[in-house]
N, C-alpha and C positions, 0 to 999 in steps of 0.2 A: 832637459825640451822646457821650452817655455809656458805659460800656465796655459796662452791661448789651445794652442798644439794639445796641449794635456786634456782640455774640453774636448775638443775636435775628436781624439781617440775613441775609436769604436772599444768597450774589450764587453767581455760577459757578463751580466747581472743576474742577481736571480732575485725573481719578483714573486713575491705570495698571492695568489688568486685567494677565490670565492673557492667555497667545499664544490668538489665533483666540478670547476670549471675549465680545468688547465686545458681541455684539448678546445676549448671555445675560444679562451683567450689568446692559444697559439693561434689560432687561426685567423681570430681579429688582429691580432700584430703585424701577420702575415700581408693580409688584406693590404695594412695600412704601411703596406713596405718597410715594415722592419723584420731581419734575422731574427726569426724566433725557430724555442725548437722543447715541444714538451717530451724527454723520453717516455717510452710506451712499450712495455713488454707485454709479449704477447699469454694469457693464463685459460686455463681451460678451467668453466664453471661451469657447476651440475645442477639443471634444474630437477622436480620433479619429474618430469617427461621426456629430457634431452639435455645432453650433455653439448657448450656452447661454447667456441672459441673468442674470449675478446680480447680488445688491447686496452690494457689499464696504464695509467700514469705512473714510471717509478718512483717519485715523488709526488707524493700528495699536496696538493694547495702549491706547488712550482713550477714556475715557467723558468727557464732561460733563454733574453733578450742581448743580442749584441746591438750594444746602441751607446753614443757618447752622453759626457753626463748633459749637453742642453738638448738634450732629446729626451733626459728622465718626465718632464711633466707633460710630454707626450703621450708617456705610453701611461701614467698616471690617471690621463683623461679615458683610456679604453675600458669598455665596458667591462665588468669581471677581476679585473688589476686592484687590491688593494692597495700593496706595499709591495716596495720595495726590501729585500731580504737586508739586515745589518746582521756584523757579524766583533763583537769587541770597538761597537758602536763607531763602524766605517760599512761603505755600502759590501755589499757577499757581492766578490768577483771570481767568477772559474778563469782560470787557466786555459786558453785554445786547447791546451795539450790533455787537460785533463777529460774536456767537452771530446774531441776525438778518442779519448782511450773509453767515457763511456759508449760511444758510438760504433765501434767496434768489434765491445766485448757484448754487447745487445746482438750485434750482428752475426755472435756465434748462435746458431738457433740449438746448440744443446747448453749454452749458458741459463744461471737462474740469478737475478737479483733482487733482493731484497734488503728494504733500506729502515733502518733504524737510528731514531734520534740520539747522538750521542750525551747528550747533559744526564742519560743515565743510567749510563754504562762505564764502568772505573776502568782504566789501562790498566795492561798486563802483561805475559812478554810479548815483545819484539821480532817479525819473523822475518825471512827474508824469501818469497816467490822463482820458484827455479824453474818454471817452465809458463808457454802459452803467451794469452796478450800483455799478461802482467809481470815478467820475466824481468826479474833487476829490480823491479820496487819492493819498498818493504811498508811494512804494516804492521798494528799491534793484534796480538788473538786476545780479544774479548772474552771468548767462551770456548774454551777446552770441546771439540768432538770429533770422531774420525775424518771428518773431511771438511770441515769449513772455518775459515778465516774470514776474521770483521777487517778491512784495508780502510779507512776514514779518509774522507777527501773533507782536510781543514778548511776549506775558505771557505765550506757555508756550516760549518758543524756537525756535519752531518756523515753519517759511513754506509760503506758499501759490505752486503755479506753477502761474499762470493763463495763458492763449494767450489775447493780444491780437491784433490787426491792428494792421499798423505804425500807421498813422495814429491810434491811438487813446494812444500815449503819444507824449509829449515830454520834451525834458531838459531839468530845472528849469533 
C-alpha cells in the first residue's frame, strides 16, 4: 500500500477526553461529520428517593473515532478532546471486528461489561470461550471466580470483564 493511501485510510482510533465528556465529545465529533462511537451501558442508580436507569460510558474518558491520519488535527481541535491514546508509542487502533464484537455484546440486554486497566493486573490462566458471542475467542483469566472471565483488548491495553457461566469456559 502506498504512503498516500495509508494516510487516507480510515481506521478506528481511541481518543482521550476530558473527564465526564465522553458523550459530549461523541456528539461533537458526529456533528462535525466524523464516524464516532461512545459505547454506553445502562446501569441502575439508587438515589435516596428513587431508582433511575442511566447510560454510562463503558470506557471512562475514551471515545472511538474512525478517521484517517490526515484528519487527526481536526479531531484534536474538537472541544473536550485531550489527545489520541498511544500504546507502545503508536496511536492505539481498534480493529473493526473488536468494535463489532463490543457492539453485539452491548446489544445483549442480559449482559454486563466492566472495564479494568490492564497495567495493574498480572496474567494467569488462558481459557477458551465455548458459547455465546465470544465463542471461539481466547482470553486470560485474571481473577478466578464462579463465573467471571477477563477478556483483554490488546490494542488499547484494556480488558473487558465479562461474566460467563462456568460451563461456557474451558482451560486451554
